[in-house]
C-alpha positions in Angstrom: -6.3 0.4 -15.2 -8.0 2.1 -18.2 -10.1 5.1 -17.3 -13.1 5.9 -19.4 -15.2 9.0 -19.1 -17.8 8.6 -21.9 -20.4 5.9 -21.7 -21.1 5.9 -25.4 -17.4 5.2 -26.2 -17.2 2.2 -23.8 -16.6 -0.5 -26.3 -14.5 -3.6 -26.9 -14.4 -4.8 -23.3 -14.5 -8.6 -23.0 -17.3 -10.0 -20.9 -17.6 -7.0 -18.5 -17.8 -8.1 -14.9 -19.2 -5.0 -13.3 -19.7 -3.3 -9.9 -21.2 0.1 -9.4 -21.4 2.8 -6.7 -19.7 5.9 -5.5 -17.0 3.9 -3.6 -16.1 6.9 -1.4 -13.2 5.9 0.7 -12.5 2.7 -1.1 -12.7 1.2 2.4 -12.4 -2.5 3.5 -15.9 -3.3 2.5 -15.3 -1.9 -1.0 -12.0 -3.8 -1.2 -13.8 -7.1 -0.5 -16.2 -6.3 -3.4 -13.3 -5.4 -5.7 -11.4 -8.6 -4.8 -14.4 -10.7 -5.6 -14.9 -8.7 -8.8 -11.5 -9.6 -10.0 -12.0 -13.3 -9.0 -15.3 -13.5 -11.0 -13.7 -11.7 -14.0 -10.9 -14.3 -14.1 -13.3 -17.2 -13.7 -15.5 -15.9 -16.5 -12.7 -14.9 -18.8 -13.8 -11.3 -18.6 -12.6 -7.9 -17.5 -13.3 -6.1 -14.2 -15.2 -2.8 -14.4 -16.2 -0.2 -11.8 -19.0 2.0 -13.0 -19.2 5.2 -11.0 -20.1 8.9 -11.2 -18.4 12.3 -10.8 -19.3 14.6 -9.2 -21.0 12.8 -6.3 -24.7 12.5 -6.9 -25.6 14.5 -3.8 -23.7 17.5 -5.2 -26.0 17.4 -8.3 -29.3 16.6 -6.6 -28.8 19.0 -3.7 -26.5 21.8 -4.9 -27.3 24.1 -2.0 -26.4 21.4 0.6 -22.9 22.5 1.7 -22.6 19.8 4.4 -21.4 17.0 2.1 -17.8 15.9 2.9 -16.1 13.1 1.1 -13.4 10.7 2.2 -11.5 10.9 -1.0 -10.6 13.5 -3.6 -11.0 12.2 -7.1 -7.2 11.9 -7.4 -7.1 9.8 -4.2 -9.9 7.6 -5.3 -8.2 7.0 -8.7 -5.0 6.0 -6.9 -6.7 3.6 -4.6 -8.6 1.9 -7.4 -5.4 1.6 -9.5 -3.9 -0.2 -6.5 -6.9 -2.5 -6.3 -6.0 -4.0 -9.7 -9.1 -3.0 -11.7 -9.1 -3.5 -15.5 -11.5 -0.6 -16.2 -12.8 2.4 -14.4 -15.9 4.0 -16.1 -16.5 7.5 -14.6 -19.5 9.3 -16.1 -21.0 12.7 -15.3 -24.0 12.4 -13.0 -27.1 14.4 -14.0 -30.6 15.1 -12.8 -32.0 13.3 -15.9 -29.9 10.2 -15.1 -31.3 10.2 -11.6 -34.9 10.1 -13.0 -34.2 7.0 -15.1 -36.5 4.1 -14.2 -34.7 1.1 -12.7 -35.8 -1.2 -15.5 -34.6 1.3 -18.2 -31.3 1.7 -16.5 -30.6 -2.1 -16.5 -31.9 -2.6 -20.1 -30.5 0.5 -21.8 -27.3 1.2 -19.8 -26.0 -2.0 -18.1 -27.1 -4.3 -21.0 -27.4 -2.0 -24.0 -24.3 0.2 -23.6 -22.0 -1.7 -21.3 -22.9 -5.2 -22.3 -22.7 -6.5 -18.7 -21.8 -10.2 -18.3 -21.9 -10.4 -14.5 -22.7 -8.1 -11.6 -20.9 -8.1 -8.2 -22.6 -5.7 -5.8 -22.5 -4.7 -2.2 -25.4 -5.5 0.2 -28.6 -3.5 -0.1 -27.7 -2.0 -3.4 -30.4 0.4 -4.7 -30.6 2.3 -8.0 -32.9 4.1 -10.4 -35.6 6.7 -9.9 -36.5 7.0 -6.2 -34.1 4.1 -5.5 -36.8 1.7 -6.8 -34.4 -0.9 -8.1 -32.9 -3.6 -5.9 -31.1 -6.9 -6.1 -34.3 -8.8 -6.7 -35.0 -6.8 -9.9 -31.4 -7.3 -11.1 -31.7 -11.1 -10.6 -35.0 -11.2 -12.5 -33.7 -9.1 -15.4 -30.4 -11.0 -15.3 -32.3 -14.2 -16.2 -34.0 -12.4 -19.1 -30.8 -10.7 -20.4 -28.2 -13.3 -19.7 -26.1 -11.8 -16.9 -25.4 -13.2 -13.4 -25.8 -11.3 -10.1 -23.8 -11.8 -6.9 -24.4 -9.8 -3.7 -21.6 -9.4 -1.2 -22.7 -9.2 2.4 -21.8 -6.4 4.8 -18.3 -6.5 6.2 -17.5 -6.0 9.8 -14.4 -4.9 11.8 -14.6 -5.4 15.5 -18.4 -5.9 15.2 -18.8 -2.6 13.4 -20.4 -2.7 9.9 -18.0 -1.0 7.5 -19.5 1.9 5.6 -18.5 5.3 4.4 -21.0 6.8 6.8 -19.4 5.0 9.8 -16.0 6.2 8.7 -17.2 9.8 8.4 -18.8 9.7 11.8 -15.5 8.4 13.3 -13.4 11.1 11.6 -15.8 13.9 12.7 -15.3 12.6 16.2 -11.6 12.6 15.9 -11.5 8.8 16.0 -8.8 8.4 13.3 -7.6 5.0 14.6 -11.1 3.6 14.2 -11.3 5.2 10.7 -8.0 3.6 9.8 -9.2 0.2 10.9 -12.3 0.5 8.7 -10.5 2.1 5.7 -7.6 -0.3 5.7 -5.2 2.7 5.6 -4.5 5.9 7.5 -6.7 8.8 6.5 -5.0 11.3 4.2 -5.2 15.1 3.9 -3.4 16.6 1.0 -2.7 20.3 0.3 0.0 22.9 -0.1 2.1 24.4 2.7 1.1 28.0 3.1 2.5 30.8 5.4 0.6 31.4 8.6 1.5 33.7 11.5 4.7 31.7 12.2 4.0 31.7 15.9 5.2 28.1 16.2 8.6 29.0 14.8 9.1 31.7 17.5 8.4 29.0 20.2 10.7 26.4 18.7 7.9 24.4 17.2 7.8 25.4 13.5 4.6 24.2 11.8 3.6 23.6 8.2 0.2 25.1 7.6 -1.7 22.8 5.2 -3.8 24.9 2.9 -5.5 24.4 -0.5 -7.3 21.3 0.8 -10.1 20.2 -1.5 -13.3 22.1 -0.2 -15.4 18.9 0.0 -12.7 16.8 1.6 -13.6 15.8 5.2 -11.3 17.4 7.8 -11.4 15.4 11.1 -12.6 16.9 14.3 -10.4 19.4 16.3 -7.6 18.1 18.3 -4.0 17.0 18.3 -3.0 14.0 16.2 0.0 11.7 15.6 0.7 11.8 11.9 3.1 10.8 9.1 3.7 13.3 6.3 5.1 13.1 2.8 6.8 16.1 1.2 9.4 16.5 -1.5 12.1 16.0 1.2 10.8 12.5 2.2 8.5 10.9 4.7 8.4 12.2 8.3 6.7 11.4 11.6 5.0 14.2 13.3 2.1 15.7 15.1 -0.7 18.0 13.9 -3.2 20.4 15.4 -6.6 20.9 13.8 -8.6 23.7 15.3 -8.8 27.4 16.1 -5.7 27.9 18.3 -7.5 29.4 21.2 -4.4 30.2 23.2 -2.9 32.5 20.6 -5.8 33.9 18.6 -9.3 35.0 19.0 -10.5 35.0 15.4 -11.7 31.4 15.5 -10.4 30.6 12.0 -9.9 26.8 11.7 -6.4 25.7 10.6 -4.5 22.5 9.9 -0.9 22.8 11.2 1.7 20.0 11.2 5.0 19.8 13.0 7.3 17.3 11.2 10.0 15.7 13.3 13.5 16.1 11.8 12.5 18.3 8.9 15.0 21.1 8.5 13.9 22.8 5.3 11.7 25.6 3.9 8.7 23.9 2.3 6.4 26.9 1.7 4.5 26.4 -1.5 5.2 22.7 -1.7 2.6 19.9 -1.8 2.2 17.9 1.3 0.2 14.8 2.2 -0.5 14.1 5.9 -1.8 10.8 7.2 -3.6 10.7 10.6 -2.8 7.7 12.7 -4.0 8.5 16.3 -5.8 11.2 18.2 -3.7 12.4 21.1 -5.8 15.0 23.0 -8.5 17.7 22.4 -7.5 21.2 21.5 -7.5 23.5 24.6 -6.9 27.0 25.7 -3.8 27.2 27.9 -3.2 29.7 30.7 0.1 30.8 29.3 2.5 30.3 26.4 4.8 28.4 28.8 2.0 25.9 29.6 1.3 25.4 25.9 5.0 24.8 25.1 5.1 22.2 27.9 2.0 20.5 26.5 3.5 20.4 23.0 6.6 18.8 24.3 4.5 16.1 25.9 2.5 15.8 22.6 5.7 15.0 20.8 6.5 12.1 23.2 3.0 10.8 22.9 3.1 11.0 19.1 6.5 9.2 18.9 5.0 6.4 21.1 1.9 6.1 18.9 4.1 6.0 15.8 6.9 3.7 17.0 5.7 0.7 15.0 5.6 2.6 11.7 
């Protein structure tokens, strides 16, 4: 996959077969679009292209809105799109001036004039241009005038749930990581660096890796205990993770992400770690004593092993 970051230098691509959007999550609905994109590109003797933006448009249009949380870091998205078998990824900076471009001008000047689009493959209800005034009907009308075809992919469903980035975010905020996994097509990842905490888990026989340096706009799922897998420089491990404020041992309310990896016997402070969340086990709770908490953690391990036994 060739990555391009300058629209004016996007040249020499044979019969570009294009899709466009933010593709946050690169979920199962996105994957259907990308599969069809590759199929049409082969049929037309062209090359597949995803035209997207960075940073996310909401971060530019609403810079004071700190509520935006994304399913992918840019690095994660690039990896997923590479796996999808794209020929070209065109990532251009989003700007306020770009957002004010009339839909007709965008099609004529950008899609046709600069990219030279041969065919479009788009998700359902695709909107674009100033005030989201452009739609599939406008694209089909302009396609006839400018010589490109347009194909719309219908919404995809999993267990009667329409797949969308919004639905996946809602599931993750609620701690429903198994549902999110079903809609994404992969277990939700959190990547960061192992940082030193209070080391209370070590004193209780349950040492934890505190995951820090997580991308600030990356969505962290709701508080609770989860069954996880984790990858470090020492390999891949099964484990369990607590997301929350540790109410039994602290009063400061600081939210942490702490993983206990089964079978890891090494110091990994300062090392990168990627955790994948497979199943929610229980809510975070305040225990009456440390002994009660240790007993619950032992049960959590058994529950996590059962949840992960097929992995």
